[in-house]
C-alpha positions, 0 to 999 in steps of 0.5 A: 500501499506504501508503494503504491502510494509512493508511486502516485506520489512521484507520478504526480510529482512529475505531472506537476513538474512537466506542466510547470515547464511546459508553461515556462518554455511556453512563456518564454517562447511568447516572450521571444518569438522566432522573428525573421528580418529582410533588409532590402532598402534601396541606397540614395542615388542621386544623380548630379549631371545630366540633368533632365531635360537639358542639352549637352554637347558631346564633350561636354556630357559627364555622369556625376552621382552619389550614393549614400544610406537611405533613411530606412534601415541599412547596416555596416560592419559591426553595426547590430542595430538590426539584431539587438542585443546580437552582434552582427559582426562583418554582416551589412548591406552592401552596394557590389556594383552599379551598371549605367542603362543608356536608352534602355540598355546597359552601357560598358560603364559597369562600376566597382562600388564594393561599399556598405555607404558609411560614407558616401560614394561619389563618382564621375565620368565622361559619357563618350560615344553618344550620337546627337539627339534625345538619349535617357539614363538609368543607373541600376545597383547590384546589392548585398542584403542581410537577412536573419531569424532569431529566437528565444536565444539562437540566431541565424543570419545571411546575405541576399541580392538585390538590384536598386534603381535610380530615376530615368532622366532625359537629356539631349546630345547635339553638337554646336554646329548642329545646334547652330544650324538647327537654331538658323534653320529655326529662325529662317523658317519664322521669316518665311511664314512672317512674309508668306502671312504678310503677301497673303494679308496684302493680296486679300487687301487688294482684292477687297478693294 
């Protein structure tokens, strides 16, 4: 009888302990849920030149742009702000390279950026070989983003790739001679139209008399 009572007491104790442990694990999981985070904010791309709806000569068309960290979350080396209180170590978002698209097609300008943008990245390069006429320009960034999962007392982190794009700039290239010719042609056309209008008006006036 005593053995049965002791056995029952042990079983009840184990059940109570298991229940308490289970509640503690549930409370811990609720307090420290598994969280997945991915950071793919686009860097700020500022194009100083060429400017929208402006005309440039072929020997004076220069691409000038800068890249800086976005206002949204972005990380650099040894920045643990994303996964506090976990230290990210060397993990951080990074711009790998920039490809310049001219008239919707990738040009031969592929710029090795390789920067976490802790400091703004500035670049300037002449745009050569552009024919006279209208053109468009856009910058495409190839970036490494950080993603990771945190849970209870652990974490797992890694990189993923994504792209970021600038606005499209529309501009015109015109050689000085061709521009002068176009201006002269427009002036000549205007003069011809004025003369024709005067002759028509004179003819109508004489007919009425």
